[in-house]
KOLVO-928815 format. One record per residue (C-alpha): residue number from 1; chain; x, y, z. Coordinates in steps of 0.25 Angstrom, whole numbers, plus 5000, padded with zeros to 4 digits. Example, Ala and Ser with C-alpha at 12.3 -4.5 7.8 and 13.67 -1.06 7.14 Angstrom:
! residues 2
  pos  unit    c1    c2    c3
    1     A  5049  4982  5031
    2     A  5055  4996  5029
This chain:
! residues 574
  pos  unit    c1    c2    c3
    1     A  4625  5258  5043
    2     A  4618  5264  5031
    3     A  4610  5277  5033
    4     A  4598  5275  5026
    5     A  4588  5284  5019
    6     A  4575  5279  5019
    7     A  4570  5289  5009
    8     A  4580  5282  4998
    9     A  4576  5268  5003
   10     A  4589  5266  5010
   11     A  4586  5260  5024
   12     A  4592  5266  5035
   13     A  4600  5260  5047
   14     A  4596  5246  5049
   15     A  4603  5238  5061
   16     A  4602  5224  5054
   17     A  4608  5228  5041
   18     A  4623  5227  5037
   19     A  4633  5232  5025
   20     A  4635  5217  5021
   21     A  4620  5214  5020
   22     A  4618  5226  5012
   23     A  4629  5223  5002
   24     A  4623  5209  5001
   25     A  4609  5215  4998
   26     A  4614  5225  4987
   27     A  4624  5215  4980
   28     A  4619  5201  4983
   29     A  4634  5197  4987
   30     A  4639  5193  5001
   31     A  4651  5200  5006
   32     A  4660  5189  5004
   33     A  4657  5188  4988
   34     A  4659  5204  4987
   35     A  4672  5201  4993
   36     A  4677  5192  4983
   37     A  4672  5200  4972
   38     A  4681  5212  4978
   39     A  4693  5202  4979
   40     A  4692  5199  4965
   41     A  4692  5213  4961
   42     A  4705  5216  4969
   43     A  4712  5202  4969
   44     A  4714  5197  4955
   45     A  4721  5184  4960
   46     A  4709  5181  4969
   47     A  4700  5183  4956
   48     A  4709  5173  4949
   49     A  4709  5163  4960
   50     A  4694  5163  4961
   51     A  4691  5162  4947
   52     A  4702  5152  4943
   53     A  4692  5141  4946
   54     A  4682  5147  4938
   55     A  4689  5149  4925
   56     A  4693  5135  4921
   57     A  4679  5131  4922
   58     A  4675  5143  4915
   59     A  4684  5139  4903
   60     A  4679  5125  4903
   61     A  4665  5130  4902
   62     A  4669  5139  4891
   63     A  4677  5128  4883
   64     A  4665  5118  4884
   65     A  4654  5128  4880
   66     A  4664  5131  4868
   67     A  4665  5146  4872
   68     A  4680  5145  4872
   69     A  4686  5135  4863
   70     A  4700  5126  4867
   71     A  4706  5132  4855
   72     A  4704  5146  4862
   73     A  4712  5141  4875
   74     A  4723  5133  4868
   75     A  4733  5145  4864
   76     A  4731  5151  4879
   77     A  4735  5136  4885
   78     A  4746  5134  4876
   79     A  4751  5149  4879
   80     A  4750  5146  4894
   81     A  4757  5132  4894
   82     A  4769  5138  4884
   83     A  4770  5151  4894
   84     A  4771  5140  4905
   85     A  4781  5132  4900
   86     A  4789  5145  4896
   87     A  4788  5150  4909
   88     A  4789  5138  4918
   89     A  4790  5124  4910
   90     A  4791  5116  4924
   91     A  4777  5119  4928
   92     A  4771  5112  4915
   93     A  4782  5101  4917
   94     A  4777  5098  4930
   95     A  4762  5099  4926
   96     A  4765  5088  4915
   97     A  4774  5080  4923
   98     A  4763  5070  4927
   99     A  4758  5067  4912
  100     A  4773  5067  4905
  101     A  4777  5053  4909
  102     A  4763  5046  4904
  103     A  4762  5056  4892
  104     A  4776  5052  4886
  105     A  4774  5037  4888
  106     A  4760  5038  4882
  107     A  4767  5045  4869
  108     A  4778  5035  4869
  109     A  4768  5023  4869
  110     A  4760  5029  4859
  111     A  4771  5031  4850
  112     A  4775  5017  4852
  113     A  4762  5011  4850
  114     A  4761  5018  4836
  115     A  4775  5014  4833
  116     A  4773  4999  4838
  117     A  4760  4999  4830
  118     A  4766  5004  4816
  119     A  4778  4994  4818
  120     A  4769  4983  4821
  121     A  4762  4985  4808
  122     A  4774  4986  4800
  123     A  4780  4973  4805
  124     A  4766  4965  4807
  125     A  4769  4957  4794
  126     A  4783  4956  4795
  127     A  4790  4943  4798
  128     A  4803  4937  4800
  129     A  4810  4927  4810
  130     A  4816  4939  4817
  131     A  4803  4946  4818
  132     A  4795  4933  4822
  133     A  4806  4932  4834
  134     A  4802  4946  4837
  135     A  4787  4944  4838
  136     A  4790  4932  4846
  137     A  4797  4942  4856
  138     A  4786  4952  4856
  139     A  4777  4941  4860
  140     A  4784  4935  4871
  141     A  4789  4949  4876
  142     A  4776  4955  4875
  143     A  4782  4966  4867
  144     A  4775  4971  4854
  145     A  4782  4966  4841
  146     A  4785  4981  4837
  147     A  4794  4983  4850
  148     A  4802  4970  4848
  149     A  4804  4975  4833
  150     A  4808  4988  4837
  151     A  4818  4982  4847
  152     A  4825  4974  4837
  153     A  4824  4984  4826
  154     A  4828  4997  4832
  155     A  4840  5001  4840
  156     A  4835  5016  4844
  157     A  4826  5027  4839
  158     A  4823  5040  4842
  159     A  4808  5041  4841
  160     A  4807  5057  4843
  161     A  4815  5069  4847
  162     A  4811  5081  4855
  163     A  4818  5095  4856
  164     A  4813  5102  4868
  165     A  4815  5116  4873
  166     A  4822  5115  4886
  167     A  4816  5127  4894
  168     A  4802  5127  4889
  169     A  4800  5112  4885
  170     A  4794  5116  4872
  171     A  4796  5105  4861
  172     A  4804  5112  4850
  173     A  4807  5100  4840
  174     A  4802  5086  4839
  175     A  4805  5074  4829
  176     A  4799  5060  4829
  177     A  4803  5047  4821
  178     A  4794  5046  4810
  179     A  4790  5031  4814
  180     A  4785  5037  4828
  181     A  4772  5043  4832
  182     A  4772  5054  4843
  183     A  4765  5062  4852
  184     A  4765  5078  4855
  185     A  4779  5081  4856
  186     A  4777  5093  4863
  187     A  4772  5085  4875
  188     A  4785  5076  4875
  189     A  4793  5088  4874
  190     A  4786  5095  4886
  191     A  4787  5081  4894
  192     A  4801  5079  4892
  193     A  4804  5093  4897
  194     A  4795  5090  4910
  195     A  4803  5077  4912
  196     A  4816  5084  4912
  197     A  4811  5095  4921
  198     A  4804  5085  4931
  199     A  4817  5077  4932
  200     A  4826  5090  4935
  201     A  4817  5094  4945
  202     A  4813  5080  4951
  203     A  4826  5074  4952
  204     A  4835  5086  4957
  205     A  4844  5086  4944
  206     A  4855  5094  4942
  207     A  4852  5106  4931
  208     A  4861  5099  4921
  209     A  4855  5086  4922
  210     A  4844  5083  4913
  211     A  4835  5072  4909
  212     A  4841  5063  4898
  213     A  4833  5050  4896
  214     A  4819  5046  4898
  215     A  4814  5032  4897
  216     A  4800  5030  4892
  217     A  4797  5015  4890
  218     A  4805  5011  4878
  219     A  4808  5024  4875
  220     A  4820  5034  4879
  221     A  4818  5050  4879
  222     A  4833  5056  4876
  223     A  4833  5069  4881
  224     A  4846  5078  4878
  225     A  4846  5092  4886
  226     A  4851  5105  4880
  227     A  4851  5119  4884
  228     A  4838  5123  4879
  229     A  4833  5111  4872
  230     A  4831  5095  4875
  231     A  4831  5084  4865
  232     A  4824  5073  4868
  233     A  4822  5060  4860
  234     A  4813  5047  4862
  235     A  4821  5034  4859
  236     A  4819  5021  4857
  237     A  4828  5010  4858
  238     A  4843  5010  4862
  239     A  4848  5022  4856
  240     A  4865  5024  4856
  241     A  4871  5035  4863
  242     A  4875  5043  4851
  243     A  4859  5046  4850
  244     A  4861  5055  4862
  245     A  4872  5061  4857
  246     A  4864  5063  4843
  247     A  4853  5071  4853
  248     A  4863  5080  4860
  249     A  4869  5084  4846
  250     A  4856  5087  4841
  251     A  4852  5095  4854
  252     A  4865  5103  4853
  253     A  4862  5106  4838
  254     A  4848  5111  4842
  255     A  4854  5119  4852
  256     A  4864  5125  4842
  257     A  4853  5129  4831
  258     A  4842  5134  4840
  259     A  4848  5139  4852
  260     A  4842  5153  4851
  261     A  4829  5146  4848
  262     A  4830  5138  4861
  263     A  4835  5150  4869
  264     A  4825  5158  4866
  265     A  4813  5149  4864
  266     A  4799  5155  4867
  267     A  4791  5144  4863
  268     A  4791  5145  4849
  269     A  4797  5131  4842
  270     A  4796  5136  4827
  271     A  4810  5138  4827
  272     A  4813  5123  4830
  273     A  4805  5118  4819
  274     A  4814  5123  4809
  275     A  4825  5112  4811
  276     A  4823  5098  4817
  277     A  4834  5092  4812
  278     A  4842  5090  4825
  279     A  4831  5082  4832
  280     A  4829  5074  4819
  281     A  4843  5070  4819
  282     A  4840  5062  4833
  283     A  4829  5053  4827
  284     A  4838  5042  4826
  285     A  4835  5027  4826
  286     A  4843  5014  4824
  287     A  4839  5001  4819
  288     A  4845  4988  4822
  289     A  4855  4985  4810
  290     A  4854  4971  4803
  291     A  4868  4965  4806
  292     A  4875  4956  4796
  293     A  4874  4942  4800
  294     A  4888  4936  4802
  295     A  4888  4924  4793
  296     A  4900  4917  4798
  297     A  4895  4917  4812
  298     A  4881  4912  4807
  299     A  4888  4900  4800
  300     A  4896  4898  4813
  301     A  4884  4897  4821
  302     A  4878  4889  4811
  303     A  4888  4879  4810
  304     A  4888  4879  4826
  305     A  4873  4878  4826
  306     A  4874  4865  4816
  307     A  4884  4858  4823
  308     A  4878  4862  4837
  309     A  4865  4855  4830
  310     A  4873  4843  4826
  311     A  4879  4841  4840
  312     A  4865  4841  4846
  313     A  4860  4832  4836
  314     A  4871  4822  4839
  315     A  4870  4824  4855
  316     A  4854  4822  4854
  317     A  4855  4810  4844
  318     A  4865  4804  4854
  319     A  4858  4807  4866
  320     A  4845  4799  4859
  321     A  4853  4787  4855
  322     A  4858  4786  4869
  323     A  4846  4787  4876
  324     A  4841  4776  4866
  325     A  4852  4767  4870
  326     A  4850  4769  4885
  327     A  4834  4767  4883
  328     A  4838  4754  4875
  329     A  4848  4749  4886
  330     A  4838  4752  4897
  331     A  4829  4742  4890
  332     A  4838  4731  4889
  333     A  4837  4720  4901
  334     A  4847  4717  4910
  335     A  4854  4731  4907
  336     A  4853  4742  4917
  337     A  4859  4757  4916
  338     A  4865  4763  4927
  339     A  4872  4775  4922
  340     A  4873  4781  4908
  341     A  4879  4795  4904
  342     A  4890  4801  4895
  343     A  4905  4803  4900
  344     A  4915  4809  4892
  345     A  4907  4809  4879
  346     A  4904  4794  4880
  347     A  4891  4788  4884
  348     A  4891  4779  4896
  349     A  4882  4768  4902
  350     A  4882  4760  4914
  351     A  4874  4749  4919
  352     A  4872  4734  4921
  353     A  4869  4723  4911
  354     A  4865  4708  4913
  355     A  4874  4699  4907
  356     A  4864  4693  4899
  357     A  4858  4707  4893
  358     A  4860  4713  4881
  359     A  4874  4723  4881
  360     A  4869  4737  4878
  361     A  4882  4740  4872
  362     A  4878  4732  4860
  363     A  4867  4742  4856
  364     A  4874  4755  4857
  365     A  4877  4754  4842
  366     A  4862  4754  4840
  367     A  4861  4768  4846
  368     A  4872  4774  4837
  369     A  4883  4773  4848
  370     A  4896  4767  4846
  371     A  4904  4757  4854
  372     A  4913  4768  4860
  373     A  4901  4779  4862
  374     A  4896  4772  4875
  375     A  4905  4767  4888
  376     A  4895  4757  4894
  377     A  4898  4749  4907
  378     A  4889  4736  4911
  379     A  4890  4728  4923
  380     A  4883  4715  4923
  381     A  4872  4712  4932
  382     A  4861  4701  4933
  383     A  4848  4705  4929
  384     A  4837  4699  4936
  385     A  4827  4702  4924
  386     A  4819  4689  4920
  387     A  4825  4689  4907
  388     A  4839  4687  4912
  389     A  4836  4678  4922
  390     A  4831  4669  4911
  391     A  4842  4672  4902
  392     A  4851  4667  4914
  393     A  4842  4655  4916
  394     A  4844  4650  4902
  395     A  4859  4652  4903
  396     A  4859  4643  4916
  397     A  4850  4633  4912
  398     A  4850  4631  4898
  399     A  4836  4627  4896
  400     A  4831  4618  4884
  401     A  4824  4625  4873
  402     A  4810  4621  4878
  403     A  4812  4627  4891
  404     A  4807  4641  4893
  405     A  4812  4650  4906
  406     A  4805  4661  4912
  407     A  4807  4668  4925
  408     A  4799  4675  4935
  409     A  4801  4679  4949
  410     A  4813  4671  4952
  411     A  4808  4658  4945
  412     A  4814  4652  4933
  413     A  4802  4645  4926
  414     A  4805  4634  4915
  415     A  4795  4630  4904
  416     A  4796  4620  4893
  417     A  4801  4607  4892
  418     A  4815  4601  4897
  419     A  4822  4589  4901
  420     A  4823  4585  4917
  421     A  4838  4586  4916
  422     A  4838  4602  4912
  423     A  4827  4605  4923
  424     A  4837  4598  4933
  425     A  4848  4606  4928
  426     A  4839  4619  4928
  427     A  4836  4616  4943
  428     A  4849  4614  4948
  429     A  4855  4628  4941
  430     A  4842  4639  4941
  431     A  4847  4644  4955
  432     A  4860  4649  4948
  433     A  4851  4658  4939
  434     A  4851  4672  4945
  435     A  4836  4676  4948
  436     A  4830  4662  4948
  437     A  4826  4657  4962
  438     A  4817  4646  4957
  439     A  4815  4636  4945
  440     A  4801  4632  4940
  441     A  4800  4621  4930
  442     A  4784  4618  4932
  443     A  4783  4623  4917
  444     A  4794  4613  4912
  445     A  4791  4600  4906
  446     A  4802  4589  4909
  447     A  4804  4580  4898
  448     A  4813  4566  4899
  449     A  4809  4561  4914
  450     A  4815  4564  4928
  451     A  4829  4565  4928
  452     A  4833  4560  4941
  453     A  4848  4561  4940
  454     A  4846  4576  4937
  455     A  4837  4577  4950
  456     A  4847  4569  4958
  457     A  4858  4580  4954
  458     A  4851  4591  4959
  459     A  4846  4584  4971
  460     A  4862  4579  4974
  461     A  4865  4594  4976
  462     A  4857  4598  4988
  463     A  4865  4598  5000
  464     A  4862  4603  5014
  465     A  4874  4607  5022
  466     A  4872  4610  5038
  467     A  4879  4617  5049
  468     A  4883  4609  5060
  469     A  4871  4604  5069
  470     A  4862  4611  5060
  471     A  4849  4603  5055
  472     A  4839  4614  5051
  473     A  4837  4617  5036
  474     A  4840  4633  5033
  475     A  4835  4641  5022
  476     A  4845  4636  5012
  477     A  4842  4622  5014
  478     A  4828  4624  5013
  479     A  4830  4630  4999
  480     A  4838  4616  4995
  481     A  4826  4608  5001
  482     A  4817  4616  4993
  483     A  4824  4614  4980
  484     A  4826  4600  4982
  485     A  4812  4599  4986
  486     A  4808  4605  4972
  487     A  4818  4595  4965
  488     A  4811  4582  4971
  489     A  4797  4588  4967
  490     A  4801  4591  4953
  491     A  4807  4577  4952
  492     A  4793  4571  4956
  493     A  4786  4581  4947
  494     A  4793  4575  4934
  495     A  4790  4561  4937
  496     A  4799  4557  4946
  497     A  4794  4546  4957
  498     A  4796  4548  4972
  499     A  4801  4532  4971
  500     A  4811  4535  4961
  501     A  4820  4543  4969
  502     A  4823  4548  4984
  503     A  4830  4559  4990
  504     A  4840  4555  5001
  505     A  4845  4565  5011
  506     A  4860  4561  5016
  507     A  4867  4568  5027
  508     A  4882  4565  5029
  509     A  4891  4566  5041
  510     A  4904  4560  5046
  511     A  4904  4546  5052
  512     A  4914  4552  5063
  513     A  4909  4555  5077
  514     A  4894  4553  5081
  515     A  4890  4548  5069
  516     A  4875  4543  5074
  517     A  4873  4557  5079
  518     A  4879  4563  5065
  519     A  4870  4554  5058
  520     A  4857  4558  5066
  521     A  4860  4574  5064
  522     A  4862  4571  5049
  523     A  4850  4564  5047
  524     A  4842  4574  5054
  525     A  4846  4584  5045
  526     A  4842  4575  5033
  527     A  4828  4572  5039
  528     A  4826  4587  5040
  529     A  4829  4589  5026
  530     A  4819  4578  5022
  531     A  4808  4583  5031
  532     A  4810  4596  5023
  533     A  4808  4589  5010
  534     A  4796  4581  5015
  535     A  4790  4593  5021
  536     A  4792  4600  5006
  537     A  4783  4589  4999
  538     A  4794  4578  4997
  539     A  4789  4564  4999
  540     A  4796  4557  5011
  541     A  4800  4544  5004
  542     A  4808  4553  4994
  543     A  4818  4558  5005
  544     A  4828  4550  5012
  545     A  4839  4553  5022
  546     A  4852  4547  5026
  547     A  4865  4551  5033
  548     A  4879  4547  5028
  549     A  4893  4546  5036
  550     A  4906  4550  5029
  551     A  4920  4547  5037
  552     A  4926  4562  5033
  553     A  4923  4574  5027
  554     A  4932  4570  5015
  555     A  4923  4558  5012
  556     A  4911  4566  5010
  557     A  4908  4574  4997
  558     A  4901  4584  5005
  559     A  4913  4586  5015
  560     A  4904  4591  5027
  561     A  4910  4594  5040
  562     A  4905  4586  5053
  563     A  4897  4596  5057
  564     A  4889  4598  5044
  565     A  4881  4588  5036
  566     A  4878  4587  5021
  567     A  4866  4581  5015
  568     A  4864  4576  5001
  569     A  4852  4573  4993
  570     A  4853  4562  4983
  571     A  4843  4557  4973
  572     A  4843  4542  4971
  573     A  4835  4536  4959
  574     A  4829  4523  4959
């Protein structure tokens, strides 16, 4: 405790007042703040650490207030970066690594855009068939026209060449093709150095193994490593192997001419600005040479093309003519094609033809085919088309000129005028015509009266044969009865009087055995036929029945056996 002197205003001993409180009263600072000031005075590192957060803010405010200009700080920053690179280039490379890839791609992209724009301007108004095809290729491939032109014209081109000091990563020399725009070459050089260090550190490669190629889009960065310098070239296209040999030779010459400057390099690049001939020799490019067109080959191909065109013309012409001939045959009535084709160089056609149809072989010349060009095989068949049924009816019946024939649904219709004798002949033979089931003469006018002899001839042909002991009529006998009925009706319709003729049903049997019993059985059959005709509308007085006997089978024209009976129908004119 302090001893006070009340005379000088110093208080004496006071139980409630300590030294810390007195210090705070005298200085206005707490003990911990005084301790920090004391630490700053005795520990420089602690002082630097504490003010490190304040200095950047202070510099920023000074620059904003224009108290310190950016140009004032620029030499200090450059010297600091250069010192850092000389001391340890890996630190700067690691710091730049996240932006190296995007920066390189952006620089190449900007250069490519400018090149494409200038190339588009130069080629915009040019026109030729080849360039037209290139424009179509660009449209379909979604690539620019300039890209397509370059891919066809240039084999390869070295766009830029960089000479970089290996130890420091500083750009020593830089050359660029005159048609290429570029960004800051120092940045590209630093990035290449950083990429090289990154590959070596990340992939645990051997010390003598270095990066040789970097692919960036459509461009390739060729890297040649030397003891003290790196030669890098940005190449477009497909360069030959000789170009890499040129890079290696240029790098060797650079080491020979600038060896002392490379070994004792201190950051000054002025000595390297005197001679750029070595890297200038690396700016190579090669365009596609226009080859001489082989005239003989072109002529041969032209002749082959003409021959091929002529053969193709003949082939197409033959196909058209053949198809036209087939269409013609398919439209012909009475002709059916079952197969057609070509075998051993010859046309073949197989089918069926009605004998009355036209022969398709007679029309081949109309379509330019000779007799030996087509092998045809036609089989005969009878067509049921109305036209061919009518043709067959005309050949069979031989109608008069005044008679017209038509056909529908199995019925042959007669129309016009004819004599009775021809109609009788037609009724007797129409059933022999294939496809004709019935004859209709309702529209036929008969001239010259009724010919009873003709009708008698038709009726005499009706014969009914029975098996032993059978009296009933089967379907065949019923059809005969219907035809007989139709003939009788026709006679009456044409003016015949039922008093002028009779139809007699005659049964035949042998005179041996029980004659009376046989006669009664045969008469029963005749009466059944008579009853059916009456039921069909024939008047009873027109039909009579009778039974005739004969001694033996030889005495009868019908020659039935004793177990069968023949019945003959006769017409008697009065």
